[in-house]
C-alpha positions as CSV (number, residue, x, y, z in Angstrom):
1,M,11.1,-7.0,16.3
2,D,10.0,-5.0,13.3
3,S,6.8,-5.7,11.4
4,Y,8.9,-5.3,8.3
5,D,11.3,-7.8,7.0
6,D,14.1,-6.4,4.6
7,D,14.8,-9.6,3.4
8,L,11.6,-10.3,2.6
9,E,10.4,-9.2,-1.1
10,K,7.9,-5.7,-0.8
11,P,4.9,-6.4,-2.0
12,T,4.5,-4.1,-6.0
13,E,1.5,-1.8,-6.2
14,H,0.3,-2.3,-9.7
15,F,-0.6,1.4,-10.9
16,P,-3.5,2.1,-13.3
17,D,-2.6,2.0,-17.4
18,Q,-3.8,5.0,-19.1
19,A,-6.7,3.1,-20.8
20,E,-7.6,3.0,-16.9
21,I,-7.6,6.4,-16.1
22,E,-8.8,7.9,-19.1
23,A,-12.1,5.4,-18.1
24,L,-12.1,6.6,-14.5
25,L,-11.9,10.3,-16.1
26,A,-14.8,9.7,-18.8
27,T,-16.6,8.1,-16.3
28,H,-16.3,11.2,-14.2
29,L,-16.7,13.6,-16.7
30,Q,-20.0,11.3,-17.8
31,G,-19.1,11.4,-22.1
32,K,-17.7,14.7,-22.0
33,E,-14.9,15.5,-24.7
34,Y,-11.5,16.6,-23.0
35,S,-7.7,16.6,-24.8
36,I,-4.7,14.9,-23.4
37,T,-1.6,18.1,-22.7
38,R,0.5,15.5,-21.0
39,S,1.7,11.8,-20.7
40,N,4.7,10.4,-19.4
41,S,5.1,6.5,-18.6
42,D,8.1,4.5,-17.3
43,D,8.2,0.6,-17.1
44,K,5.7,0.7,-13.7
45,G,3.2,2.6,-15.7
46,V,1.7,5.9,-16.0
47,L,4.2,8.4,-14.0
48,I,1.6,11.7,-15.1
49,F,-0.8,11.7,-17.3
50,E,-2.9,15.5,-17.5
51,A,-6.2,16.4,-19.5
52,E,-8.3,19.3,-19.9
53,M,-12.1,20.2,-21.4
54,I,-13.1,23.9,-22.0
55,I,-16.9,24.6,-21.9
56,D,-18.0,28.2,-21.9
57,G,-14.5,29.7,-21.9
58,E,-13.4,28.0,-19.3
59,K,-11.3,25.8,-18.6
60,T,-10.5,22.5,-16.1
61,V,-7.8,20.7,-15.5
62,F,-7.1,17.1,-14.7
63,N,-3.7,15.8,-13.5
64,Y,-3.1,12.1,-12.7
65,Q,0.3,11.9,-10.8
66,R,2.1,8.7,-9.4
67,A,4.0,8.8,-6.3
68,T,7.2,8.8,-6.8
69,Y,8.9,8.1,-3.3
70,D,8.1,4.8,-1.3
71,H,4.0,5.7,-0.3
72,T,3.9,2.3,2.0
73,N,6.4,3.3,4.9
74,P,4.9,5.0,7.8
75,E,8.0,6.0,9.5
76,R,9.9,8.3,6.5
77,D,8.6,12.2,5.8
78,E,7.3,11.1,2.6
79,Y,4.5,8.5,3.3
80,A,1.4,9.6,1.8
81,R,-1.9,7.3,2.2
82,F,-2.5,7.1,-0.7
83,S,0.0,5.3,-4.3
84,A,-1.5,7.9,-7.1
85,S,-4.6,10.8,-7.5
86,L,-6.7,12.4,-9.7
87,H,-7.1,16.1,-9.0
88,S,-9.2,18.4,-11.4
89,V,-8.3,22.6,-10.9
90,S,-10.9,24.8,-12.6
91,Y,-10.3,27.7,-14.1
92,D,-12.5,31.4,-14.6
93,S,-12.0,33.0,-18.5
94,D,-9.1,35.2,-17.4
95,G,-7.0,32.2,-16.5
96,M,-7.3,32.3,-12.3
97,P,-7.4,29.6,-10.6
98,Q,-11.1,29.2,-9.1
99,G,-10.3,26.2,-6.8
100,G,-10.1,22.1,-7.3
101,K,-10.8,19.1,-5.9
102,C,-9.3,15.7,-5.4
103,I,-11.4,13.3,-8.0
104,A,-10.1,9.6,-6.7
105,N,-6.7,8.2,-5.0
106,Y,-5.3,4.6,-6.0
107,R,-4.3,2.4,-3.4
108,D,-4.1,-1.8,-3.6
109,G,-4.7,-1.9,-7.6
110,Q,-8.4,0.4,-7.0
111,W,-9.9,3.6,-7.0
112,L,-10.9,5.1,-4.2
113,K,-13.3,8.7,-3.9
114,P,-12.5,11.0,-1.4
């Protein structure tokens, strides 16, 4: 017998709104200023959010993206452990990427540090 009954309503994820994403980013940046470069929402909340900051000619881009697939089903190829994540990518003064990192992942209404 399957552990998941298709007739039962699957619990829905509460996705963070833009204010929650900005609060996480503000905490991560310890009050440093940044600019929002792109934000898009749908009926479930923020789908994508991008921001950047430039310090001494070097740019860091922050990207939040929500999973657009069933992130709860481990039997599907597109299974992910998290429903959304916030990442950063740093660029040098020539615009070359210098590395990135995961700032936090979102699951079950909570931000989780990697």
